[in-house]
PANU-594873 format. One record per residue (C-alpha): x negated, y negated, z; residue number from 0. Coordinates in nm, 3 decimals. Layout:
BEGIN
<pt><X>X</X><Y>Y</Y><Z>Z</Z><k>NUM</k></pt>
...
//
This chain:
BEGIN
<pt><X>0.014</X><Y>-1.087</Y><Z>0.919</Z><k>0</k></pt>
<pt><X>-0.122</X><Y>-1.225</Y><Z>0.580</Z><k>1</k></pt>
<pt><X>-0.224</X><Y>-1.561</Y><Z>0.556</Z><k>2</k></pt>
<pt><X>-0.079</X><Y>-1.721</Y><Z>0.381</Z><k>3</k></pt>
<pt><X>0.336</X><Y>-1.661</Y><Z>0.210</Z><k>4</k></pt>
<pt><X>0.272</X><Y>-1.387</Y><Z>-0.023</Z><k>5</k></pt>
<pt><X>0.382</X><Y>-1.451</Y><Z>-0.444</Z><k>6</k></pt>
<pt><X>0.589</X><Y>-1.226</Y><Z>-0.619</Z><k>7</k></pt>
<pt><X>0.479</X><Y>-1.063</Y><Z>-0.950</Z><k>8</k></pt>
<pt><X>0.806</X><Y>-0.913</Y><Z>-1.117</Z><k>9</k></pt>
<pt><X>0.768</X><Y>-0.604</Y><Z>-1.406</Z><k>10</k></pt>
<pt><X>1.009</X><Y>-0.685</Y><Z>-1.613</Z><k>11</k></pt>
<pt><X>0.915</X><Y>-0.298</Y><Z>-1.808</Z><k>12</k></pt>
<pt><X>0.962</X><Y>-0.166</Y><Z>-1.434</Z><k>13</k></pt>
<pt><X>1.283</X><Y>-0.406</Y><Z>-1.240</Z><k>14</k></pt>
<pt><X>1.288</X><Y>-0.118</Y><Z>-0.994</Z><k>15</k></pt>
<pt><X>0.930</X><Y>-0.240</Y><Z>-0.879</Z><k>16</k></pt>
<pt><X>0.903</X><Y>-0.545</Y><Z>-0.661</Z><k>17</k></pt>
<pt><X>0.543</X><Y>-0.692</Y><Z>-0.571</Z><k>18</k></pt>
<pt><X>0.430</X><Y>-0.899</Y><Z>-0.356</Z><k>19</k></pt>
<pt><X>0.025</X><Y>-1.024</Y><Z>-0.351</Z><k>20</k></pt>
<pt><X>-0.192</X><Y>-1.292</Y><Z>-0.106</Z><k>21</k></pt>
<pt><X>-0.566</X><Y>-1.384</Y><Z>-0.243</Z><k>22</k></pt>
<pt><X>-0.702</X><Y>-1.420</Y><Z>0.067</Z><k>23</k></pt>
<pt><X>-1.014</X><Y>-1.510</Y><Z>0.018</Z><k>24</k></pt>
<pt><X>-1.252</X><Y>-1.159</Y><Z>0.122</Z><k>25</k></pt>
<pt><X>-0.876</X><Y>-0.956</Y><Z>0.145</Z><k>26</k></pt>
<pt><X>-0.589</X><Y>-0.910</Y><Z>-0.146</Z><k>27</k></pt>
<pt><X>-0.296</X><Y>-0.802</Y><Z>0.054</Z><k>28</k></pt>
<pt><X>-0.080</X><Y>-0.627</Y><Z>-0.158</Z><k>29</k></pt>
<pt><X>0.333</X><Y>-0.500</Y><Z>-0.013</Z><k>30</k></pt>
<pt><X>0.472</X><Y>-0.343</Y><Z>-0.339</Z><k>31</k></pt>
<pt><X>0.853</X><Y>-0.145</Y><Z>-0.270</Z><k>32</k></pt>
<pt><X>1.027</X><Y>0.012</Y><Z>-0.550</Z><k>33</k></pt>
<pt><X>1.441</X><Y>0.184</Y><Z>-0.529</Z><k>34</k></pt>
<pt><X>1.464</X><Y>0.541</Y><Z>-0.654</Z><k>35</k></pt>
<pt><X>1.658</X><Y>0.866</Y><Z>-0.657</Z><k>36</k></pt>
<pt><X>1.524</X><Y>1.050</Y><Z>-0.417</Z><k>37</k></pt>
<pt><X>1.755</X><Y>1.407</Y><Z>-0.543</Z><k>38</k></pt>
<pt><X>1.678</X><Y>1.560</Y><Z>-0.266</Z><k>39</k></pt>
<pt><X>1.280</X><Y>1.601</Y><Z>-0.300</Z><k>40</k></pt>
<pt><X>1.093</X><Y>1.681</Y><Z>-0.021</Z><k>41</k></pt>
<pt><X>0.978</X><Y>1.384</Y><Z>0.117</Z><k>42</k></pt>
<pt><X>0.630</X><Y>1.519</Y><Z>0.140</Z><k>43</k></pt>
<pt><X>0.592</X><Y>1.615</Y><Z>-0.233</Z><k>44</k></pt>
<pt><X>0.696</X><Y>1.252</Y><Z>-0.309</Z><k>45</k></pt>
<pt><X>0.456</X><Y>1.080</Y><Z>-0.064</Z><k>46</k></pt>
<pt><X>0.199</X><Y>1.338</Y><Z>-0.254</Z><k>47</k></pt>
<pt><X>0.299</X><Y>1.166</Y><Z>-0.543</Z><k>48</k></pt>
<pt><X>0.241</X><Y>0.842</Y><Z>-0.437</Z><k>49</k></pt>
<pt><X>-0.052</X><Y>0.933</Y><Z>-0.325</Z><k>50</k></pt>
<pt><X>-0.229</X><Y>1.089</Y><Z>-0.685</Z><k>51</k></pt>
<pt><X>-0.124</X><Y>0.786</Y><Z>-0.815</Z><k>52</k></pt>
<pt><X>-0.327</X><Y>0.560</Y><Z>-0.574</Z><k>53</k></pt>
<pt><X>-0.618</X><Y>0.795</Y><Z>-0.619</Z><k>54</k></pt>
<pt><X>-0.603</X><Y>0.644</Y><Z>-1.034</Z><k>55</k></pt>
<pt><X>-0.752</X><Y>0.360</Y><Z>-0.816</Z><k>56</k></pt>
<pt><X>-1.052</X><Y>0.511</Y><Z>-0.633</Z><k>57</k></pt>
<pt><X>-1.195</X><Y>0.718</Y><Z>-0.489</Z><k>58</k></pt>
<pt><X>-1.032</X><Y>0.904</Y><Z>-0.171</Z><k>59</k></pt>
<pt><X>-1.268</X><Y>0.890</Y><Z>0.175</Z><k>60</k></pt>
<pt><X>-0.941</X><Y>0.911</Y><Z>0.421</Z><k>61</k></pt>
<pt><X>-0.546</X><Y>1.043</Y><Z>0.432</Z><k>62</k></pt>
<pt><X>-0.333</X><Y>1.055</Y><Z>0.712</Z><k>63</k></pt>
<pt><X>0.051</X><Y>1.206</Y><Z>0.838</Z><k>64</k></pt>
<pt><X>0.155</X><Y>0.907</Y><Z>0.950</Z><k>65</k></pt>
<pt><X>0.521</X><Y>0.742</Y><Z>1.041</Z><k>66</k></pt>
<pt><X>0.700</X><Y>0.433</Y><Z>1.061</Z><k>67</k></pt>
<pt><X>1.039</X><Y>0.387</Y><Z>1.309</Z><k>68</k></pt>
<pt><X>1.029</X><Y>0.799</Y><Z>1.246</Z><k>69</k></pt>
<pt><X>0.989</X><Y>0.738</Y><Z>0.886</Z><k>70</k></pt>
<pt><X>0.770</X><Y>0.986</Y><Z>0.707</Z><k>71</k></pt>
<pt><X>0.406</X><Y>0.774</Y><Z>0.551</Z><k>72</k></pt>
<pt><X>0.033</X><Y>0.866</Y><Z>0.429</Z><k>73</k></pt>
<pt><X>-0.210</X><Y>0.635</Y><Z>0.520</Z><k>74</k></pt>
<pt><X>-0.559</X><Y>0.650</Y><Z>0.247</Z><k>75</k></pt>
<pt><X>-0.856</X><Y>0.486</Y><Z>0.233</Z><k>76</k></pt>
<pt><X>-1.037</X><Y>0.523</Y><Z>-0.126</Z><k>77</k></pt>
<pt><X>-1.343</X><Y>0.338</Y><Z>-0.248</Z><k>78</k></pt>
<pt><X>-1.280</X><Y>0.127</Y><Z>-0.540</Z><k>79</k></pt>
<pt><X>-1.425</X><Y>-0.180</Y><Z>-0.810</Z><k>80</k></pt>
<pt><X>-1.266</X><Y>-0.447</Y><Z>-0.874</Z><k>81</k></pt>
<pt><X>-1.275</X><Y>-0.554</Y><Z>-1.293</Z><k>82</k></pt>
<pt><X>-1.645</X><Y>-0.659</Y><Z>-1.310</Z><k>83</k></pt>
<pt><X>-1.720</X><Y>-0.305</Y><Z>-1.129</Z><k>84</k></pt>
<pt><X>-1.893</X><Y>-0.415</Y><Z>-0.830</Z><k>85</k></pt>
<pt><X>-1.772</X><Y>-0.175</Y><Z>-0.487</Z><k>86</k></pt>
<pt><X>-1.470</X><Y>-0.249</Y><Z>-0.309</Z><k>87</k></pt>
<pt><X>-1.237</X><Y>-0.052</Y><Z>-0.042</Z><k>88</k></pt>
<pt><X>-0.885</X><Y>0.011</Y><Z>-0.065</Z><k>89</k></pt>
<pt><X>-0.636</X><Y>0.097</Y><Z>0.265</Z><k>90</k></pt>
<pt><X>-0.278</X><Y>0.174</Y><Z>0.224</Z><k>91</k></pt>
<pt><X>0.016</X><Y>0.257</Y><Z>0.393</Z><k>92</k></pt>
<pt><X>0.261</X><Y>0.440</Y><Z>0.225</Z><k>93</k></pt>
<pt><X>0.605</X><Y>0.512</Y><Z>0.357</Z><k>94</k></pt>
<pt><X>0.896</X><Y>0.666</Y><Z>0.250</Z><k>95</k></pt>
<pt><X>1.236</X><Y>0.512</Y><Z>0.398</Z><k>96</k></pt>
<pt><X>1.608</X><Y>0.661</Y><Z>0.289</Z><k>97</k></pt>
<pt><X>1.572</X><Y>0.543</Y><Z>-0.097</Z><k>98</k></pt>
<pt><X>1.274</X><Y>0.313</Y><Z>-0.083</Z><k>99</k></pt>
<pt><X>0.874</X><Y>0.339</Y><Z>-0.099</Z><k>100</k></pt>
<pt><X>0.689</X><Y>0.081</Y><Z>0.037</Z><k>101</k></pt>
<pt><X>0.327</X><Y>0.089</Y><Z>-0.025</Z><k>102</k></pt>
<pt><X>0.111</X><Y>-0.209</Y><Z>0.168</Z><k>103</k></pt>
<pt><X>-0.256</X><Y>-0.216</Y><Z>0.084</Z><k>104</k></pt>
<pt><X>-0.549</X><Y>-0.421</Y><Z>0.180</Z><k>105</k></pt>
<pt><X>-0.868</X><Y>-0.459</Y><Z>-0.071</Z><k>106</k></pt>
<pt><X>-1.182</X><Y>-0.601</Y><Z>-0.042</Z><k>107</k></pt>
<pt><X>-1.524</X><Y>-0.621</Y><Z>-0.071</Z><k>108</k></pt>
<pt><X>-1.711</X><Y>-0.281</Y><Z>0.087</Z><k>109</k></pt>
<pt><X>-1.970</X><Y>-0.602</Y><Z>0.235</Z><k>110</k></pt>
<pt><X>-1.673</X><Y>-0.741</Y><Z>0.440</Z><k>111</k></pt>
<pt><X>-1.622</X><Y>-0.583</Y><Z>0.757</Z><k>112</k></pt>
<pt><X>-1.204</X><Y>-0.470</Y><Z>0.746</Z><k>113</k></pt>
<pt><X>-1.187</X><Y>-0.294</Y><Z>1.062</Z><k>114</k></pt>
<pt><X>-1.028</X><Y>-0.592</Y><Z>1.224</Z><k>115</k></pt>
<pt><X>-0.839</X><Y>-0.725</Y><Z>0.943</Z><k>116</k></pt>
<pt><X>-0.685</X><Y>-0.421</Y><Z>0.816</Z><k>117</k></pt>
<pt><X>-0.571</X><Y>-0.332</Y><Z>1.121</Z><k>118</k></pt>
<pt><X>-0.412</X><Y>-0.625</Y><Z>1.208</Z><k>119</k></pt>
<pt><X>-0.243</X><Y>-0.695</Y><Z>0.856</Z><k>120</k></pt>
<pt><X>-0.148</X><Y>-0.299</Y><Z>0.842</Z><k>121</k></pt>
<pt><X>0.038</X><Y>-0.314</Y><Z>1.188</Z><k>122</k></pt>
<pt><X>0.270</X><Y>-0.628</Y><Z>1.093</Z><k>123</k></pt>
<pt><X>0.433</X><Y>-0.496</Y><Z>0.825</Z><k>124</k></pt>
<pt><X>0.782</X><Y>-0.414</Y><Z>1.007</Z><k>125</k></pt>
<pt><X>1.119</X><Y>-0.280</Y><Z>0.916</Z><k>126</k></pt>
<pt><X>1.405</X><Y>-0.489</Y><Z>0.925</Z><k>127</k></pt>
<pt><X>1.718</X><Y>-0.332</Y><Z>1.094</Z><k>128</k></pt>
<pt><X>1.990</X><Y>-0.396</Y><Z>0.910</Z><k>129</k></pt>
//
């Protein structure tokens, strides 16, 4: 669970992407989804591209293939820095669900213990049944 109600941040230049952010003290939680047409691409190729985009934010420390309700995904751990150059840790889970790419991430100061906060929040992300 995130500590408060997420605030949506819209990017007028990309109406297909929706970003929700919670600044929860030592952790920043982000949930983002993008709608697109995968046009027959291999899901692993799409996830590779998403991973490569995430790597632009820091140094990839760990990558694991995961699933959510049978949908393919990746879990990434990155070492990164904030805008002041302070060391940060970022954990991301990326899922491809039909024509939607979800990214769930938590970023924390590198000195803050992240294990329980990361895992509890990551486990709380669920797909709604429609």
